[in-house]
C-alpha positions as protocol buffer text, in pm:
chain_id: "A"
residue {
  index: 1
  type: UNK
  ca { x: -2280 y: -409 z: -1076 }
}
residue {
  index: 2
  type: UNK
  ca { x: -2040 y: -297 z: -808 }
}
residue {
  index: 3
  type: UNK
  ca { x: -1869 y: 31 z: -720 }
}
residue {
  index: 4
  type: UNK
  ca { x: -1517 y: 8 z: -580 }
}
residue {
  index: 5
  type: UNK
  ca { x: -1416 y: 334 z: -410 }
}
residue {
  index: 6
  type: UNK
  ca { x: -1048 y: 391 z: -357 }
}
residue {
  index: 7
  type: UNK
  ca { x: -949 y: 439 z: 4 }
}
residue {
  index: 8
  type: UNK
  ca { x: -987 y: 681 z: 167 }
}
residue {
  index: 9
  type: UNK
  ca { x: -1304 y: 749 z: -28 }
}
residue {
  index: 10
  type: UNK
  ca { x: -1342 y: 1105 z: 103 }
}
residue {
  index: 11
  type: UNK
  ca { x: -1010 y: 1201 z: -64 }
}
residue {
  index: 12
  type: UNK
  ca { x: -957 y: 967 z: -358 }
}
residue {
  index: 13
  type: UNK
  ca { x: -1142 y: 1047 z: -679 }
}
residue {
  index: 14
  type: UNK
  ca { x: -1130 y: 713 z: -857 }
}
residue {
  index: 15
  type: UNK
  ca { x: -1424 y: 472 z: -852 }
}
residue {
  index: 16
  type: UNK
  ca { x: -1401 y: 146 z: -1042 }
}
residue {
  index: 17
  type: UNK
  ca { x: -1749 y: 55 z: -1164 }
}
residue {
  index: 18
  type: UNK
  ca { x: -1744 y: -323 z: -1188 }
}
residue {
  index: 19
  type: UNK
  ca { x: -1957 y: -478 z: -1458 }
}
residue {
  index: 20
  type: UNK
  ca { x: -2098 y: -823 z: -1400 }
}
residue {
  index: 21
  type: UNK
  ca { x: -2152 y: -1085 z: -1667 }
}
residue {
  index: 22
  type: UNK
  ca { x: -2524 y: -999 z: -1691 }
}
residue {
  index: 23
  type: UNK
  ca { x: -2513 y: -624 z: -1618 }
}
residue {
  index: 24
  type: UNK
  ca { x: -2745 y: -433 z: -1851 }
}
residue {
  index: 25
  type: UNK
  ca { x: -2638 y: -128 z: -2049 }
}
residue {
  index: 26
  type: UNK
  ca { x: -2892 y: 87 z: -1862 }
}
residue {
  index: 27
  type: UNK
  ca { x: -2748 y: -19 z: -1525 }
}
residue {
  index: 28
  type: UNK
  ca { x: -2398 y: 68 z: -1645 }
}
residue {
  index: 29
  type: UNK
  ca { x: -2518 y: 408 z: -1769 }
}
residue {
  index: 30
  type: UNK
  ca { x: -2695 y: 476 z: -1437 }
}
residue {
  index: 31
  type: UNK
  ca { x: -2389 y: 389 z: -1228 }
}
residue {
  index: 32
  type: UNK
  ca { x: -2153 y: 590 z: -1451 }
}
residue {
  index: 33
  type: UNK
  ca { x: -2387 y: 891 z: -1423 }
}
residue {
  index: 34
  type: UNK
  ca { x: -2407 y: 849 z: -1045 }
}
residue {
  index: 35
  type: UNK
  ca { x: -2029 y: 843 z: -1021 }
}
residue {
  index: 36
  type: UNK
  ca { x: -2010 y: 1171 z: -1214 }
}
residue {
  index: 37
  type: UNK
  ca { x: -2289 y: 1324 z: -1002 }
}
residue {
  index: 38
  type: UNK
  ca { x: -2095 y: 1261 z: -679 }
}
residue {
  index: 39
  type: UNK
  ca { x: -1786 y: 1428 z: -835 }
}
residue {
  index: 40
  type: UNK
  ca { x: -1581 y: 1111 z: -873 }
}
residue {
  index: 41
  type: UNK
  ca { x: -1394 y: 975 z: -1173 }
}
residue {
  index: 42
  type: UNK
  ca { x: -1563 y: 654 z: -1280 }
}
residue {
  index: 43
  type: UNK
  ca { x: -1402 y: 385 z: -1493 }
}
residue {
  index: 44
  type: UNK
  ca { x: -1580 y: 75 z: -1615 }
}
residue {
  index: 45
  type: UNK
  ca { x: -1391 y: -246 z: -1535 }
}
residue {
  index: 46
  type: UNK
  ca { x: -1449 y: -617 z: -1547 }
}
residue {
  index: 47
  type: UNK
  ca { x: -1468 y: -835 z: -1237 }
}
residue {
  index: 48
  type: UNK
  ca { x: -1117 y: -968 z: -1165 }
}
residue {
  index: 49
  type: UNK
  ca { x: -872 y: -981 z: -875 }
}
residue {
  index: 50
  type: UNK
  ca { x: -771 y: -627 z: -784 }
}
residue {
  index: 51
  type: UNK
  ca { x: -984 y: -481 z: -1063 }
}
residue {
  index: 52
  type: UNK
  ca { x: -753 y: -236 z: -1246 }
}
residue {
  index: 53
  type: UNK
  ca { x: -603 y: 11 z: -1000 }
}
residue {
  index: 54
  type: UNK
  ca { x: -504 y: -232 z: -726 }
}
residue {
  index: 55
  type: UNK
  ca { x: -379 y: -482 z: -978 }
}
residue {
  index: 56
  type: UNK
  ca { x: -139 y: -224 z: -1121 }
}
residue {
  index: 57
  type: UNK
  ca { x: -50 y: -96 z: -776 }
}
residue {
  index: 58
  type: UNK
  ca { x: 47 y: -448 z: -665 }
}
residue {
  index: 59
  type: UNK
  ca { x: 344 y: -455 z: -905 }
}
residue {
  index: 60
  type: UNK
  ca { x: 443 y: -102 z: -799 }
}
residue {
  index: 61
  type: UNK
  ca { x: 413 y: -200 z: -430 }
}
residue {
  index: 62
  type: UNK
  ca { x: 626 y: -509 z: -482 }
}
residue {
  index: 63
  type: UNK
  ca { x: 911 y: -304 z: -623 }
}
residue {
  index: 64
  type: UNK
  ca { x: 878 y: -49 z: -341 }
}
residue {
  index: 65
  type: UNK
  ca { x: 906 y: -332 z: -87 }
}
residue {
  index: 66
  type: UNK
  ca { x: 1218 y: -463 z: -259 }
}
residue {
  index: 67
  type: UNK
  ca { x: 1374 y: -115 z: -259 }
}
residue {
  index: 68
  type: UNK
  ca { x: 1323 y: -93 z: 118 }
}
residue {
  index: 69
  type: UNK
  ca { x: 1447 y: -446 z: 183 }
}
residue {
  index: 70
  type: UNK
  ca { x: 1754 y: -370 z: -25 }
}
residue {
  index: 71
  type: UNK
  ca { x: 1846 y: -74 z: 193 }
}
residue {
  index: 72
  type: UNK
  ca { x: 1654 y: 241 z: 101 }
}
residue {
  index: 73
  type: UNK
  ca { x: 1466 y: 437 z: 365 }
}
residue {
  index: 74
  type: UNK
  ca { x: 1090 y: 503 z: 331 }
}
residue {
  index: 75
  type: UNK
  ca { x: 1131 y: 874 z: 405 }
}
residue {
  index: 76
  type: UNK
  ca { x: 1398 y: 908 z: 133 }
}
residue {
  index: 77
  type: UNK
  ca { x: 1179 y: 736 z: -127 }
}
residue {
  index: 78
  type: UNK
  ca { x: 879 y: 949 z: -29 }
}
residue {
  index: 79
  type: UNK
  ca { x: 1080 y: 1272 z: -32 }
}
residue {
  index: 80
  type: UNK
  ca { x: 1225 y: 1207 z: -378 }
}
residue {
  index: 81
  type: UNK
  ca { x: 893 y: 1106 z: -534 }
}
residue {
  index: 82
  type: UNK
  ca { x: 718 y: 1406 z: -377 }
}
residue {
  index: 83
  type: UNK
  ca { x: 983 y: 1674 z: -431 }
}
residue {
  index: 84
  type: UNK
  ca { x: 1149 y: 1555 z: -753 }
}
residue {
  index: 85
  type: UNK
  ca { x: 876 y: 1365 z: -937 }
}
residue {
  index: 86
  type: UNK
  ca { x: 583 y: 1584 z: -831 }
}
residue {
  index: 87
  type: UNK
  ca { x: 364 y: 1317 z: -673 }
}
residue {
  index: 88
  type: UNK
  ca { x: 96 y: 1448 z: -435 }
}
residue {
  index: 89
  type: UNK
  ca { x: 256 y: 1234 z: -162 }
}
residue {
  index: 90
  type: UNK
  ca { x: 507 y: 953 z: -145 }
}
residue {
  index: 91
  type: UNK
  ca { x: 402 y: 588 z: -167 }
}
residue {
  index: 92
  type: UNK
  ca { x: 481 y: 506 z: 196 }
}
residue {
  index: 93
  type: UNK
  ca { x: 282 y: 803 z: 322 }
}
residue {
  index: 94
  type: UNK
  ca { x: 2 y: 694 z: 87 }
}
residue {
  index: 95
  type: UNK
  ca { x: 17 y: 342 z: 232 }
}
residue {
  index: 96
  type: UNK
  ca { x: -13 y: 488 z: 582 }
}
residue {
  index: 97
  type: UNK
  ca { x: -311 y: 698 z: 471 }
}
residue {
  index: 98
  type: UNK
  ca { x: -491 y: 400 z: 317 }
}
residue {
  index: 99
  type: UNK
  ca { x: -397 y: 167 z: 604 }
}
residue {
  index: 100
  type: UNK
  ca { x: -128 y: -99 z: 605 }
}
residue {
  index: 101
  type: UNK
  ca { x: -373 y: -345 z: 758 }
}
residue {
  index: 102
  type: UNK
  ca { x: -594 y: -365 z: 447 }
}
residue {
  index: 103
  type: UNK
  ca { x: -337 y: -556 z: 244 }
}
residue {
  index: 104
  type: UNK
  ca { x: -221 y: -744 z: 553 }
}
residue {
  index: 105
  type: UNK
  ca { x: -570 y: -886 z: 610 }
}
residue {
  index: 106
  type: UNK
  ca { x: -586 y: -994 z: 246 }
}
residue {
  index: 107
  type: UNK
  ca { x: -247 y: -1165 z: 267 }
}
residue {
  index: 108
  type: UNK
  ca { x: -362 y: -1338 z: 588 }
}
residue {
  index: 109
  type: UNK
  ca { x: -678 y: -1464 z: 418 }
}
residue {
  index: 110
  type: UNK
  ca { x: -473 y: -1603 z: 128 }
}
residue {
  index: 111
  type: UNK
  ca { x: -230 y: -1776 z: 370 }
}
residue {
  index: 112
  type: UNK
  ca { x: 72 y: -1570 z: 269 }
}
residue {
  index: 113
  type: UNK
  ca { x: 194 y: -1474 z: 618 }
}
residue {
  index: 114
  type: UNK
  ca { x: 327 y: -1822 z: 691 }
}
residue {
  index: 115
  type: UNK
  ca { x: 653 y: -1880 z: 497 }
}
residue {
  index: 116
  type: UNK
  ca { x: 578 y: -2255 z: 495 }
}
residue {
  index: 117
  type: UNK
  ca { x: 224 y: -2228 z: 359 }
}
residue {
  index: 118
  type: UNK
  ca { x: 138 y: -2370 z: 16 }
}
residue {
  index: 119
  type: UNK
  ca { x: 32 y: -2022 z: -101 }
}
residue {
  index: 120
  type: UNK
  ca { x: 367 y: -1872 z: -4 }
}
residue {
  index: 121
  type: UNK
  ca { x: 564 y: -2161 z: -152 }
}
residue {
  index: 122
  type: UNK
  ca { x: 374 y: -2117 z: -478 }
}
residue {
  index: 123
  type: UNK
  ca { x: 509 y: -1764 z: -524 }
}
residue {
  index: 124
  type: UNK
  ca { x: 747 y: -1744 z: -816 }
}
residue {
  index: 125
  type: UNK
  ca { x: 928 y: -1441 z: -674 }
}
residue {
  index: 126
  type: UNK
  ca { x: 1064 y: -1314 z: -346 }
}
residue {
  index: 127
  type: UNK
  ca { x: 782 y: -1240 z: -98 }
}
residue {
  index: 128
  type: UNK
  ca { x: 742 y: -861 z: -106 }
}
residue {
  index: 129
  type: UNK
  ca { x: 550 y: -795 z: 216 }
}
residue {
  index: 130
  type: UNK
  ca { x: 776 y: -913 z: 498 }
}
residue {
  index: 131
  type: UNK
  ca { x: 836 y: -567 z: 644 }
}
residue {
  index: 132
  type: UNK
  ca { x: 474 y: -450 z: 614 }
}
residue {
  index: 133
  type: UNK
  ca { x: 359 y: -775 z: 778 }
}
residue {
  index: 134
  type: UNK
  ca { x: 596 y: -710 z: 1068 }
}
residue {
  index: 135
  type: UNK
  ca { x: 475 y: -352 z: 1104 }
}
residue {
  index: 136
  type: UNK
  ca { x: 113 y: -473 z: 1116 }
}
residue {
  index: 137
  type: UNK
  ca { x: 196 y: -746 z: 1367 }
}
residue {
  index: 138
  type: UNK
  ca { x: 319 y: -462 z: 1589 }
}
residue {
  index: 139
  type: UNK
  ca { x: -14 y: -276 z: 1546 }
}
residue {
  index: 140
  type: UNK
  ca { x: 142 y: -18 z: 1314 }
}
residue {
  index: 141
  type: UNK
  ca { x: -150 y: 27 z: 1072 }
}
residue {
  index: 142
  type: UNK
  ca { x: -83 y: 381 z: 950 }
}
residue {
  index: 143
  type: UNK
  ca { x: -250 y: 714 z: 1015 }
}
residue {
  index: 144
  type: UNK
  ca { x: -565 y: 549 z: 1153 }
}
residue {
  index: 145
  type: UNK
  ca { x: -381 y: 459 z: 1475 }
}
residue {
  index: 146
  type: UNK
  ca { x: -99 y: 713 z: 1457 }
}
residue {
  index: 147
  type: UNK
  ca { x: 182 y: 482 z: 1354 }
}
residue {
  index: 148
  type: UNK
  ca { x: 273 y: 291 z: 1040 }
}
residue {
  index: 149
  type: UNK
  ca { x: 577 y: 354 z: 828 }
}
residue {
  index: 150
  type: UNK
  ca { x: 586 y: 684 z: 1015 }
}
residue {
  index: 151
  type: UNK
  ca { x: 511 y: 797 z: 1368 }
}
residue {
  index: 152
  type: UNK
  ca { x: 224 y: 1046 z: 1341 }
}
residue {
  index: 153
  type: UNK
  ca { x: 254 y: 1172 z: 1697 }
}
residue {
  index: 154
  type: UNK
  ca { x: 515 y: 1416 z: 1565 }
}
residue {
  index: 155
  type: UNK
  ca { x: 384 y: 1741 z: 1419 }
}
residue {
  index: 156
  type: UNK
  ca { x: 592 y: 1741 z: 1100 }
}
residue {
  index: 157
  type: UNK
  ca { x: 584 y: 1628 z: 741 }
}
residue {
  index: 158
  type: UNK
  ca { x: 619 y: 1247 z: 756 }
}
residue {
  index: 159
  type: UNK
  ca { x: 922 y: 1210 z: 530 }
}
residue {
  index: 160
  type: UNK
  ca { x: 1102 y: 1485 z: 723 }
}
residue {
  index: 161
  type: UNK
  ca { x: 1046 y: 1299 z: 1049 }
}
residue {
  index: 162
  type: UNK
  ca { x: 1195 y: 973 z: 1163 }
}
residue {
  index: 163
  type: UNK
  ca { x: 1028 y: 668 z: 1013 }
}
residue {
  index: 164
  type: UNK
  ca { x: 998 y: 351 z: 1211 }
}
residue {
  index: 165
  type: UNK
  ca { x: 1253 y: 199 z: 976 }
}
residue {
  index: 166
  type: UNK
  ca { x: 1521 y: 462 z: 1036 }
}
residue {
  index: 167
  type: UNK
  ca { x: 1763 y: 233 z: 1213 }
}
residue {
  index: 168
  type: UNK
  ca { x: 2098 y: 324 z: 1065 }
}
residue {
  index: 169
  type: UNK
  ca { x: 2394 y: 105 z: 1155 }
}
residue {
  index: 170
  type: UNK
  ca { x: 2683 y: 349 z: 1160 }
}
residue {
  index: 171
  type: UNK
  ca { x: 2936 y: 79 z: 1243 }
}
residue {
  index: 172
  type: UNK
  ca { x: 2874 y: -99 z: 913 }
}
residue {
  index: 173
  type: UNK
  ca { x: 2783 y: 134 z: 625 }
}
residue {
  index: 174
  type: UNK
  ca { x: 2731 y: -149 z: 379 }
}
residue {
  index: 175
  type: UNK
  ca { x: 2451 y: -302 z: 585 }
}
residue {
  index: 176
  type: UNK
  ca { x: 2101 y: -184 z: 511 }
}
residue {
  index: 177
  type: UNK
  ca { x: 1864 y: -93 z: 794 }
}
residue {
  index: 178
  type: UNK
  ca { x: 1662 y: -400 z: 701 }
}
residue {
  index: 179
  type: UNK
  ca { x: 1957 y: -635 z: 739 }
}
residue {
  index: 180
  type: UNK
  ca { x: 2047 y: -465 z: 1065 }
}
residue {
  index: 181
  type: UNK
  ca { x: 1698 y: -470 z: 1214 }
}
residue {
  index: 182
  type: UNK
  ca { x: 1518 y: -767 z: 1063 }
}
residue {
  index: 183
  type: UNK
  ca { x: 1538 y: -962 z: 1387 }
}
residue {
  index: 184
  type: UNK
  ca { x: 1464 y: -660 z: 1607 }
}
residue {
  index: 185
  type: UNK
  ca { x: 1098 y: -617 z: 1505 }
}
residue {
  index: 186
  type: UNK
  ca { x: 886 y: -690 z: 1810 }
}
């Protein structure tokens, strides 16, 4: 039996209680009661890649990456989802809070950073993590080191401040910031 706490565990309420093939009913009951006792929301899940929450979030994250690559700005997406849709925080601020490097390390372990790797070639869709990989390669891991999608040295709400990706090309309005800056990441 395993307990998967969502990051950061001191803020996030969800705990995925992972049942093994031979986990007894009494062990499950004990872990579910423990989860409730520590004021977390426990859900019982099977053992699979990403469990439930991260598996669902992967599809959501892929679409967010495509939105950014296609020209949207992280701060605009965050602002709209926070102010108009009522989310507690936008997805890019959430990614900075959790840490961009967590997914990056996983993609490294699976061989996805190299565009010529068998793992990357096996993808059936466009690779969704190019920008995040570049941010991590520049030591932009999120709030933990003061810079990720946003620069946290500023004392303002992240989506109201300049994001790293705010590189507008005023000479060519049809070009997205990504097209304009994709070779400028250092």
